[in-house]
N, C-alpha and C positions, 0 to 999 in steps of 0.2 A: 381423465374419464376410463375406468374399465369394463371394456367391453366385453373382453372371453373373461368371466367368472368362475368357470369350474370347468375340468375333465372329466367323468365319471367311465372308470373302464368296465367296458357289458363280461360277461363270463369267458374265458378264452378255450379254443379247440382244447380237448380231451390229452392230444397227444401232441406239444407243442414245439415247434422246430421254432428257427431266431424268424422274427424276430422277437415272438413272445416268448420263447428261452430266458431271456434277458432278466435276471432277478429284476431289476429296475421294475419290470413291464409284469412281472408273476407278483411285487408285491403292491402294485400302482392299484388303489380302490378307489378314492376322490382326492383330487387336487384342487385347489383352490386358490384362485391369486387374488390379492389384497390391496396389493397395491398397483398405481398404471406402468413403473420399472420393474420386472423381475429377472431376475437371470439364473439362467438354470449356471451351476459350476459343481467341477470336480473334476476329477481325473479321465484320461484318454481311455474308452471301451465301457466308461459306466453306462451308456444308453442317453446321453445328455443329448447329442444330433440327434439320432434314432425317433425321440420323441418330439423333437423342435418338427422332425419334416413329418411327422404324423398329424401332427398336428395344425401344420400348413395343408396338408392332402385333406383332412377332415373340414377343413374350414374353406375348401376347396379354393387357395389362396390364387392373387394372381404370382406371378416368380418374376424373380429381374436374372437375364443369364442365363435359364434353362427353358426347357420347354414346357407347355405346361403340366401341371402337376397331377392331372390326368394320364397325359402319355409319356411322362422321362421317365427312362430303364433306371435312371439309379435310385428312384423312389418305388420302385416295385414294392421291397419290402414296407414301406410306409404306408404305401397304401394297402396294402394288405392288415397292417396296426393301426388305418385309420377307422376300419370297418368296427370295430371294437371298442369306440371310444365315444364318449356323447355328449357335446358341446353345451353346457351352460353358458347364456349369454344375458346380460344389464341391455345392452341394447347393442341389434346386429348390425355389423358393417361392413361393408362390401370396399371399402376403402383400404391403402396398403398396400403391401407386397410381401414376402419371404426372398431370402437372401441368403444364400453359402457364398461364401467367401469366393471359394474355390471357382464359382460360377459368373464371376466378375470378368475375366479376360473372355469368355466367349462372349459375353453382352457385350463389352465394348467392342467388339471386332466386328460385331454384326453391324453396329450402329456407323461403324467404319463404313461397312460395304455399301450400307443402305446409305449414307451419303454421298459414295462415290457414285452408286447407279443413278440418282436423283441430278448430279452435275451433269454427268452425261445424259441423262432426257434432255436438260435444258440447252446442253450444247447441239443435241438433236434438233430440237423447237428452233435454235436460233437458225439451223441450217436449211430447217424444212420451211421457214416463213421468211429465209432472203427477200427483201424485193416487196414484200406485202407489208401491211401497214404495221406500225405500231401498236394500235389497239388490238388487231388479231394474232399475233405475236404474244401479246401479255394474255388472252384470252386461253389462246393454248396451255401458256406455262400455268397461269395460275397455282393450280392445285400443289402441282410438285413446287415453286416457289411457297407457298404456304408451307408445307411439310420441311422444307429446308429450314426455313427463319424459325419455325420453332424448332429442331433440332436445335437450330443455332443458339437461341436463347435459352435452351437448359445448359447445352454444353459448351456454347461458345466456340471456339477452334476445334474442337474433338475431343474426345477423353482422352487418346493418345499423343496429344499436344503437350500433357503433363505427365509428371511422376506415375508410377504407380498407385500411391497413396493417395496424392493429391486428386486424380481421378475419381478412386475410390471415393472420397469425399464428399467430391464434389456430383456424382450418385447421389450417394444419400441426399445431399442440399439440395438437389434439384429436384428428387423425387416423394421426399415427405411431403404429405398435403393434412390439413386438419382433420381430427375425428376418425385417424385411420388406427389400422391395426397391424404392427410392423413385428415381423417373425423373424430374428436376423440370427445364423450360425455362424460364431468366429468373426464377427467384424472387424477386431482389430489386428486379423491378421497381416494385410498391407499398411498399416496404418503405426507414424511413430510413436512415442510419448504425446509429441506435442501436438500429431493430426487426432489421437485420441481425446485427448482434451475440449479440441476441436468439435468434435463427433457429443461426444457427452455437453458442449455446451447447442448444439444441435436439436440434443434429445431433450433437453431441458425446456427448449422452445415452443418445441412440438407435446412437450406435456400440459404445458398453458391452452395449449388450444386442442384439448380433448383428444389426443392420441393414447395410444398405448404399446409397450414394446414388452416382448419376451426375447431374451436375447441369451445363448448359449455361448461362454466367452472363459477364458483360461485369466483373463489381465484384470490384476488389482488394481490398476484405475478404472475401469469401469465398473468395478465390484463397488468402488467407492461412489457409486452416485449415490445422491441425499436420499433419504428413507427409499430404496429400492429393497426390495422384497428378493433374500439373499435364498434359491431351496438349491441344497448340499446334495447330490448325489453320490453316495456312500456306501461301501455293507449290505449293494442291495437294495436299500430305500432312498428314500427323497424326503429331507427334515429340513425346516427351517435353521437359518444359523447367523452368526452373526458376523461380521467385516471383519473383526480382532481374531476370532476363532480360525477363520479359512487356512487350509495349507498354503495352501498360494500366497496368501499373504504374510504369514511369518516368514517362512523360505526365501520371499522377496526381500524382506525387510531385514532380515540376519545376512542374508549373502552381500547384500550391498553397504551393510555395518563393516563388514569384515571378508571382503571377496578371497583374499587374499588365504584364509583358514578355510575355505569350502575347498578351493582349487590345489590346495596340497594334498588332500587329500582324495583326491580325484585318479 
């Protein structure tokens, strides 16, 4: 399902500063999404993350691991750019989320703090209701126990009970819902090649349930996703590309075929 169909850029300020000064933003007129999975690919500094952050702000996405897109100080420039983007929807969805790889640590920390606070609340209830009926104690603990049970259902023993990559993948698997729009910035960062394949599998399952993904990535493994749309950010423009044409793919393939030749010349 293609929920977000297009972006149209409104006229920019006459004296553009960052992020309006980025060549990609200067050249952007209309961008269309033609597949359920779209990858933003290209070198560092070309504007991939800036545009995906601005999309998250314009769509008022739920965030994972950071504050609201309306208040997060790291999204100040993205919010400004979002004011100049008009989004075209096939079907507006409020499901899904926006996630930057670097925000995961903050999210895991907050989840662990929340779990510890709820467990402490349950211990306080046990002490306060000592000597009273089990019914009264259960009634007092019901809300907190329910929240703790739901957290355990989603994350098991906790996100910190696994490796970084495992817990990152668990976050995706537990938060994906049918019919959602997902904006992901470099989700491969903490994932091993095997875990990246597991992420691809999870994305395929969600595509079959009317989800849409827009992902900024440097990973040739993710870029190989079947029938994905590859939008290449290069030379100040965004253009469609084929998998075999991408420098990330060619360089990775050539390196793996003959790593000694590359390493000798470094």
